[in-house]
ZADO-1210 file (C-alpha; in nm, 4 decimals, padded with zeros to 6 digits):
<atoms>
<atom x="08.9061" y="15.3013" z="14.1756" code="MET" pos="1"/>
<atom x="08.8748" y="14.9231" z="14.1871" code="SER" pos="2"/>
<atom x="08.8864" y="14.7919" z="14.5449" code="THR" pos="3"/>
<atom x="08.9531" y="14.4260" z="14.4607" code="ASN" pos="4"/>
<atom x="09.0886" y="14.2228" z="14.1658" code="PRO" pos="5"/>
<atom x="08.7455" y="14.1091" z="14.0483" code="LEU" pos="6"/>
<atom x="08.6223" y="14.4662" z="14.0135" code="TYR" pos="7"/>
<atom x="08.9517" y="14.5555" z="13.8460" code="ALA" pos="8"/>
<atom x="08.8969" y="14.2738" z="13.5947" code="SER" pos="9"/>
<atom x="08.5543" y="14.4114" z="13.5081" code="LEU" pos="10"/>
<atom x="08.6919" y="14.7651" z="13.4917" code="ASP" pos="11"/>
<atom x="08.9424" y="14.6476" z="13.2304" code="MET" pos="12"/>
<atom x="08.6449" y="14.6100" z="12.9982" code="LEU" pos="13"/>
<atom x="08.4590" y="14.9306" z="13.0835" code="ILE" pos="14"/>
<atom x="08.7158" y="15.1675" z="13.2348" code="SER" pos="15"/>
<atom x="09.0598" y="15.0347" z="13.1383" code="PRO" pos="16"/>
<atom x="09.2618" y="15.3487" z="13.2108" code="VAL" pos="17"/>
<atom x="09.1450" y="15.3514" z="13.5722" code="THR" pos="18"/>
<atom x="09.1924" y="14.9750" z="13.6077" code="ALA" pos="19"/>
<atom x="09.5459" y="14.9773" z="13.4656" code="LEU" pos="20"/>
<atom x="09.6498" y="15.2549" z="13.6992" code="GLU" pos="21"/>
<atom x="09.5061" y="15.0620" z="13.9933" code="THR" pos="22"/>
<atom x="09.6627" y="14.7232" z="13.9225" code="VAL" pos="23"/>
<atom x="10.0177" y="14.8255" z="13.8342" code="LYS" pos="24"/>
<atom x="10.1310" y="14.8003" z="14.1967" code="ASP" pos="25"/>
<atom x="09.8989" y="14.5150" z="14.3028" code="LYS" pos="26"/>
<atom x="10.1029" y="14.1973" z="14.3193" code="LYS" pos="27"/>
<atom x="09.9010" y="13.8796" z="14.2859" code="GLY" pos="28"/>
<atom x="09.5857" y="14.0495" z="14.1618" code="TRP" pos="29"/>
<atom x="09.6595" y="13.9175" z="13.8119" code="TRP" pos="30"/>
<atom x="09.5566" y="13.5693" z="13.9263" code="LEU" pos="31"/>
<atom x="09.1915" y="13.6757" z="13.9019" code="VAL" pos="32"/>
<atom x="09.2000" y="13.7663" z="13.5290" code="PRO" pos="33"/>
<atom x="09.4128" y="13.4550" z="13.4761" code="PHE" pos="34"/>
<atom x="09.1360" y="13.2407" z="13.6277" code="VAL" pos="35"/>
<atom x="08.8651" y="13.4304" z="13.4377" code="LEU" pos="36"/>
<atom x="09.0433" y="13.3964" z="13.1014" code="CYS" pos="37"/>
<atom x="09.1430" y="13.0322" z="13.1317" code="THR" pos="38"/>
<atom x="08.8192" y="12.9390" z="13.3096" code="GLY" pos="39"/>
<atom x="08.6025" y="13.0939" z="13.0391" code="SER" pos="40"/>
<atom x="08.8018" y="12.9070" z="12.7727" code="LEU" pos="41"/>
<atom x="08.7653" y="12.5760" z="12.9571" code="VAL" pos="42"/>
<atom x="08.3943" y="12.6465" z="13.0096" code="GLY" pos="43"/>
<atom x="08.3506" y="12.7155" z="12.6393" code="LEU" pos="44"/>
<atom x="08.5090" y="12.3856" z="12.5351" code="PHE" pos="45"/>
<atom x="08.3177" y="12.1871" z="12.7981" code="LEU" pos="46"/>
<atom x="07.9900" y="12.3398" z="12.6823" code="TYR" pos="47"/>
<atom x="08.0786" y="12.2842" z="12.3182" code="TYR" pos="48"/>
<atom x="08.1567" y="11.9137" z="12.3555" code="PHE" pos="49"/>
<atom x="07.8501" y="11.8634" z="12.5751" code="ALA" pos="50"/>
<atom x="07.6230" y="11.9940" z="12.2999" code="ASN" pos="51"/>
<atom x="07.7895" y="11.9220" z="11.9654" code="VAL" pos="52"/>
<atom x="07.6686" y="11.6365" z="11.7465" code="ASP" pos="53"/>
<atom x="07.9860" y="11.4378" z="11.8005" code="PHE" pos="54"/>
<atom x="07.9205" y="11.1802" z="11.5279" code="ALA" pos="55"/>
<atom x="07.8888" y="11.4671" z="11.2784" code="TRP" pos="56"/>
<atom x="08.1975" y="11.6420" z="11.4181" code="LEU" pos="57"/>
<atom x="08.4065" y="11.3265" z="11.3949" code="LYS" pos="58"/>
<atom x="08.3015" y="11.2611" z="11.0358" code="GLU" pos="59"/>
<atom x="08.3731" y="11.6229" z="10.9424" code="THR" pos="60"/>
<atom x="08.7211" y="11.6171" z="11.0961" code="MET" pos="61"/>
<atom x="08.8138" y="11.2905" z="10.9250" code="VAL" pos="62"/>
<atom x="08.6843" y="11.4207" z="10.5912" code="ASP" pos="63"/>
<atom x="08.8968" y="11.7342" z="10.6279" code="GLN" pos="64"/>
<atom x="09.2050" y="11.5263" z="10.7014" code="MET" pos="65"/>
<atom x="09.1352" y="11.3156" z="10.3944" code="ALA" pos="66"/>
<atom x="09.1254" y="11.6311" z="10.1813" code="LEU" pos="67"/>
<atom x="09.4258" y="11.8077" z="10.3309" code="ASN" pos="68"/>
<atom x="09.6684" y="11.5219" z="10.3936" code="LYS" pos="69"/>
<atom x="09.8037" y="11.2343" z="10.1901" code="ASP" pos="70"/>
<atom x="09.6767" y="10.9540" z="10.4118" code="MET" pos="71"/>
<atom x="09.5828" y="10.5982" z="10.3324" code="SER" pos="72"/>
<atom x="09.2422" y="10.4528" z="10.4173" code="ASP" pos="73"/>
<atom x="09.4046" y="10.2523" z="10.6977" code="GLU" pos="74"/>
<atom x="09.5596" y="10.5653" z="10.8479" code="GLU" pos="75"/>
<atom x="09.2315" y="10.7526" z="10.8266" code="LEU" pos="76"/>
<atom x="09.0554" y="10.4660" z="10.9985" code="GLN" pos="77"/>
<atom x="09.3155" y="10.4694" z="11.2764" code="ALA" pos="78"/>
<atom x="09.2606" y="10.8417" z="11.3219" code="VAL" pos="79"/>
<atom x="08.8846" y="10.7895" z="11.3252" code="SER" pos="80"/>
<atom x="08.9205" y="10.5252" z="11.5949" code="ASP" pos="81"/>
<atom x="09.1279" y="10.7686" z="11.8033" code="TYR" pos="82"/>
<atom x="08.8706" y="11.0475" z="11.7739" code="PHE" pos="83"/>
<atom x="08.6503" y="10.9760" z="12.0723" code="THR" pos="84"/>
<atom x="08.4823" y="11.2504" z="12.2722" code="LYS" pos="85"/>
<atom x="08.6777" y="11.2380" z="12.5981" code="THR" pos="86"/>
<atom x="09.0347" y="11.2438" z="12.4559" code="PRO" pos="87"/>
<atom x="08.9389" y="11.5127" z="12.2057" code="LEU" pos="88"/>
<atom x="08.7687" y="11.7195" z="12.4759" code="LEU" pos="89"/>
<atom x="09.0686" y="11.7182" z="12.7067" code="TRP" pos="90"/>
<atom x="09.3316" y="11.7594" z="12.4362" code="SER" pos="91"/>
<atom x="09.1415" y="12.0617" z="12.3041" code="THR" pos="92"/>
<atom x="09.0799" y="12.2094" z="12.6486" code="THR" pos="93"/>
<atom x="09.4319" y="12.1587" z="12.7823" code="ILE" pos="94"/>
<atom x="09.5912" y="12.2565" z="12.4516" code="GLY" pos="95"/>
<atom x="09.3850" y="12.5752" z="12.4270" code="GLY" pos="96"/>
<atom x="09.4628" y="12.6776" z="12.7852" code="SER" pos="97"/>
<atom x="09.8354" y="12.6076" z="12.7495" code="LEU" pos="98"/>
<atom x="09.8451" y="12.8010" z="12.4228" code="SER" pos="99"/>
<atom x="09.6990" y="13.1048" z="12.5966" code="LEU" pos="100"/>
<atom x="09.9566" y="13.0791" z="12.8769" code="VAL" pos="101"/>
<atom x="10.2441" y="13.0438" z="12.6293" code="VAL" pos="102"/>
<atom x="10.1251" y="13.3364" z="12.4152" code="MET" pos="103"/>
<atom x="10.0989" y="13.5579" z="12.7227" code="ASN" pos="104"/>
<atom x="10.4449" y="13.4506" z="12.8381" code="ALA" pos="105"/>
<atom x="10.5875" y="13.5436" z="12.4965" code="ILE" pos="106"/>
<atom x="10.4081" y="13.8794" z="12.5091" code="LEU" pos="107"/>
<atom x="10.5463" y="13.9419" z="12.8594" code="ALA" pos="108"/>
<atom x="10.8992" y="13.8590" z="12.7434" code="LEU" pos="109"/>
<atom x="10.8612" y="14.0930" z="12.4454" code="TYR" pos="110"/>
<atom x="10.7370" y="14.3818" z="12.6599" code="LEU" pos="111"/>
<atom x="11.0127" y="14.3295" z="12.9171" code="MET" pos="112"/>
<atom x="11.2863" y="14.3327" z="12.6523" code="ILE" pos="113"/>
<atom x="11.1489" y="14.6242" z="12.4500" code="VAL" pos="114"/>
<atom x="11.0868" y="14.8490" z="12.7487" code="THR" pos="115"/>
<atom x="11.4271" y="14.7739" z="12.9036" code="LYS" pos="116"/>
<atom x="11.6080" y="14.8418" z="12.5757" code="LEU" pos="117"/>
<atom x="11.4019" y="15.1526" z="12.5199" code="ASN" pos="118"/>
<atom x="11.4476" y="15.3325" z="12.8500" code="ALA" pos="119"/>
<atom x="11.5769" y="15.0868" z="13.1048" code="GLY" pos="120"/>
<atom x="11.2382" y="15.0499" z="13.2682" code="ASP" pos="121"/>
<atom x="11.2555" y="14.8209" z="13.5673" code="ASN" pos="122"/>
<atom x="10.9414" y="14.6094" z="13.5366" code="TYR" pos="123"/>
<atom x="11.0492" y="14.2445" z="13.5247" code="GLY" pos="124"/>
<atom x="10.9041" y="13.9433" z="13.3497" code="PHE" pos="125"/>
<atom x="10.6654" y="13.8665" z="13.6372" code="GLY" pos="126"/>
<atom x="10.5084" y="14.2124" z="13.6228" code="ALA" pos="127"/>
<atom x="10.4592" y="14.1926" z="13.2472" code="TRP" pos="128"/>
<atom x="10.3243" y="13.8385" z="13.2699" code="PHE" pos="129"/>
<atom x="10.0644" y="13.9634" z="13.5167" code="GLY" pos="130"/>
<atom x="09.9959" y="14.2572" z="13.2834" code="PHE" pos="131"/>
<atom x="09.9350" y="14.0138" z="12.9963" code="SER" pos="132"/>
<atom x="09.6372" y="13.8652" z="13.1816" code="TRP" pos="133"/>
<atom x="09.4793" y="14.2025" z="13.2451" code="TRP" pos="134"/>
<atom x="09.4896" y="14.2884" z="12.8752" code="ILE" pos="135"/>
<atom x="09.3535" y="13.9397" z="12.7940" code="SER" pos="136"/>
<atom x="09.0139" y="14.0159" z="12.9470" code="MET" pos="137"/>
<atom x="08.8569" y="14.0516" z="12.5968" code="PRO" pos="138"/>
<atom x="08.9070" y="13.6737" z="12.5703" code="HIS" pos="139"/>
<atom x="08.6379" y="13.6362" z="12.8358" code="VAL" pos="140"/>
<atom x="08.3982" y="13.8403" z="12.6228" code="VAL" pos="141"/>
<atom x="08.4814" y="13.6256" z="12.3181" code="ALA" pos="142"/>
<atom x="08.4201" y="13.3030" z="12.5118" code="ALA" pos="143"/>
<atom x="08.0861" y="13.4255" z="12.6458" code="LEU" pos="144"/>
<atom x="07.9741" y="13.5303" z="12.2968" code="LEU" pos="145"/>
<atom x="08.0697" y="13.1870" z="12.1626" code="SER" pos="146"/>
<atom x="07.8750" y="13.0128" z="12.4387" code="ILE" pos="147"/>
<atom x="07.5751" y="13.2332" z="12.3595" code="LEU" pos="148"/>
<atom x="07.5998" y="13.1346" z="11.9927" code="MET" pos="149"/>
<atom x="07.6141" y="12.7660" z="12.0862" code="LEU" pos="150"/>
<atom x="07.3073" y="12.8048" z="12.3076" code="MET" pos="151"/>
<atom x="07.1053" y="12.9181" z="12.0055" code="PHE" pos="152"/>
<atom x="07.2252" y="12.6338" z="11.7833" code="SER" pos="153"/>
<atom x="06.9451" y="12.3837" z="11.7245" code="THR" pos="154"/>
<atom x="07.1376" y="12.1200" z="11.5294" code="THR" pos="155"/>
<atom x="07.4614" y="12.0904" z="11.7232" code="GLY" pos="156"/>
<atom x="07.6453" y="12.0852" z="11.3913" code="MET" pos="157"/>
<atom x="07.9054" y="12.3534" z="11.4538" code="ILE" pos="158"/>
<atom x="08.2681" y="12.2800" z="11.3725" code="ALA" pos="159"/>
<atom x="08.5282" y="12.3478" z="11.6380" code="LEU" pos="160"/>
<atom x="08.6935" y="12.6124" z="11.4224" code="GLU" pos="161"/>
<atom x="08.3610" y="12.7945" z="11.3806" code="ASP" pos="162"/>
<atom x="08.2913" y="12.8660" z="11.7471" code="ILE" pos="163"/>
<atom x="08.4971" y="13.1847" z="11.7372" code="GLY" pos="164"/>
<atom x="08.2193" y="13.4291" z="11.6529" code="VAL" pos="165"/>
<atom x="08.4406" y="13.7391" z="11.6610" code="THR" pos="166"/>
<atom x="08.6986" y="13.6287" z="11.4023" code="THR" pos="167"/>
<atom x="08.7188" y="13.8056" z="11.0684" code="LEU" pos="168"/>
<atom x="08.6378" y="13.4780" z="10.8984" code="ASN" pos="169"/>
<atom x="08.3140" y="13.4378" z="11.0933" code="SER" pos="170"/>
<atom x="08.2118" y="13.8024" z="11.0639" code="LEU" pos="171"/>
<atom x="08.3148" y="13.8899" z="10.7081" code="ILE" pos="172"/>
<atom x="08.4886" y="13.6378" z="10.4847" code="PHE" pos="173"/>
<atom x="08.3381" y="13.2969" z="10.5580" code="GLY" pos="174"/>
<atom x="08.6058" y="13.0932" z="10.3785" code="VAL" pos="175"/>
<atom x="08.5962" y="12.7178" z="10.4426" code="ASP" pos="176"/>
<atom x="08.8654" y="12.5012" z="10.5971" code="ALA" pos="177"/>
<atom x="09.0040" y="12.4007" z="10.2562" code="SER" pos="178"/>
<atom x="09.1158" y="12.7598" z="10.1842" code="SER" pos="179"/>
<atom x="09.4790" y="12.8558" z="10.2408" code="ALA" pos="180"/>
<atom x="09.3496" y="13.1699" z="10.4124" code="TRP" pos="181"/>
<atom x="09.1258" y="12.9859" z="10.6583" code="PHE" pos="182"/>
<atom x="09.3748" y="12.9693" z="10.9460" code="GLY" pos="183"/>
<atom x="09.4861" y="13.3290" z="10.8922" code="PHE" pos="184"/>
<atom x="09.1337" y="13.4732" z="10.8887" code="LEU" pos="185"/>
<atom x="09.0267" y="13.2531" z="11.1797" code="THR" pos="186"/>
<atom x="09.3262" y="13.3763" z="11.3779" code="GLY" pos="187"/>
<atom x="09.2397" y="13.7408" z="11.3156" code="LEU" pos="188"/>
<atom x="08.9908" y="13.8301" z="11.5859" code="ASP" pos="189"/>
<atom x="08.8403" y="14.1784" z="11.6179" code="ILE" pos="190"/>
<atom x="08.8813" y="14.1519" z="11.9965" code="LEU" pos="191"/>
<atom x="09.2562" y="14.1166" z="11.9374" code="MET" pos="192"/>
<atom x="09.2543" y="14.4842" z="11.8407" code="PHE" pos="193"/>
<atom x="09.0878" y="14.5571" z="12.1736" code="TRP" pos="194"/>
<atom x="09.3767" y="14.3838" z="12.3509" code="SER" pos="195"/>
<atom x="09.6289" y="14.5797" z="12.1431" code="ILE" pos="196"/>
<atom x="09.4589" y="14.9024" z="12.2517" code="ALA" pos="197"/>
<atom x="09.4780" y="14.7871" z="12.6138" code="LEU" pos="198"/>
<atom x="09.8515" y="14.7176" z="12.5771" code="ILE" pos="199"/>
<atom x="09.9038" y="15.0712" z="12.4465" code="ALA" pos="200"/>
<atom x="09.6993" y="15.2137" z="12.7353" code="MET" pos="201"/>
<atom x="09.9023" y="15.0086" z="12.9800" code="GLY" pos="202"/>
<atom x="10.2331" y="15.1372" z="12.8442" code="LEU" pos="203"/>
<atom x="10.1044" y="15.4908" z="12.8804" code="GLN" pos="204"/>
<atom x="09.9817" y="15.4265" z="13.2342" code="SER" pos="205"/>
<atom x="10.2713" y="15.2188" z="13.3665" code="TRP" pos="206"/>
<atom x="10.5637" y="15.3891" z="13.1904" code="LEU" pos="207"/>
<atom x="10.4361" y="15.7282" z="13.0808" code="GLY" pos="208"/>
<atom x="10.4964" y="15.6651" z="12.7097" code="TYR" pos="209"/>
<atom x="10.3192" y="15.8878" z="12.4602" code="ASN" pos="210"/>
<atom x="10.0367" y="15.7447" z="12.2498" code="ILE" pos="211"/>
<atom x="10.2448" y="15.7069" z="11.9313" code="LYS" pos="212"/>
<atom x="10.5227" y="15.5162" z="12.1038" code="LYS" pos="213"/>
<atom x="10.2775" y="15.3001" z="12.2979" code="SER" pos="214"/>
<atom x="10.0786" y="15.2149" z="11.9866" code="ALA" pos="215"/>
<atom x="10.3917" y="15.1174" z="11.7927" code="MET" pos="216"/>
<atom x="10.5167" y="14.8846" z="12.0667" code="ILE" pos="217"/>
<atom x="10.1709" y="14.7329" z="12.1154" code="ALA" pos="218"/>
<atom x="10.1087" y="14.6758" z="11.7454" code="THR" pos="219"/>
<atom x="10.4536" y="14.5596" z="11.6327" code="ALA" pos="220"/>
<atom x="10.4467" y="14.1884" z="11.7323" code="PRO" pos="221"/>
<atom x="10.0984" y="14.1319" z="11.5931" code="PHE" pos="222"/>
<atom x="10.1811" y="14.3135" z="11.2684" code="ALA" pos="223"/>
<atom x="10.5009" y="14.1091" z="11.2325" code="LEU" pos="224"/>
<atom x="10.3317" y="13.7737" z="11.2966" code="ILE" pos="225"/>
<atom x="10.0274" y="13.8288" z="11.0776" code="TYR" pos="226"/>
<atom x="10.2254" y="14.0104" z="10.8094" code="GLY" pos="227"/>
<atom x="10.4701" y="13.7196" z="10.7810" code="ALA" pos="228"/>
<atom x="10.1815" y="13.4745" z="10.7830" code="TRP" pos="229"/>
<atom x="10.0022" y="13.6550" z="10.5022" code="ALA" pos="230"/>
<atom x="10.3206" y="13.6753" z="10.2937" code="LEU" pos="231"/>
<atom x="10.3878" y="13.3034" z="10.3398" code="SER" pos="232"/>
<atom x="10.0373" y="13.2241" z="10.2110" code="ILE" pos="233"/>
<atom x="10.0760" y="13.4577" z="09.9139" code="LEU" pos="234"/>
<atom x="10.4108" y="13.3150" z="09.8080" code="PHE" pos="235"/>
<atom x="10.3107" y="12.9516" z="09.8613" code="SER" pos="236"/>
<atom x="09.9871" y="12.9747" z="09.6612" code="SER" pos="237"/>
</atoms>
């Protein structure tokens, strides 16, 4: 059994059933996975911008905007002037961290509502928000793998959207940014399925749900979001 929140965070990756059972009554322990998840994301972006060929990155981003948007040369020049390293670094870092917080808050709200409607379970939003950070520990693995990939890059010419080494686009499909499926395939990360499995384990551990019920609740929001996304691409193409 984990004796402190740091060990519990590590156990979430190697012995999740034990870790989930340990942390369900530990108020405040969730702050450690919160720091690990957001800190690893911030560290990834700081390392990326410290090592990327920024002149190449800026040119690539402006070229993509020229292809994907109806913008005049004057507007593109204004955008190019705005793209300097420091503002882009902090907008990316803060935006990425806030996105993770918002997504976990939405997940917590979903779990609170579904479990209360289902059986009147009495875990509140705060408990599920803490839970969301425990099941987010795979994000730390993803960030570390991305940093490792960047360390082996010799040119520094890696686009921001390509640093996610565990996405289906990076691992299998390799479509470029001009494809309608690029955002969808970049958003599908194999470690997301790890988090879904952890949610199902948590529902079993915290509420005693059976595996079928836990899996359905854990999978439903992701299936809905990505299913709707895929349909919107199909019908708009």
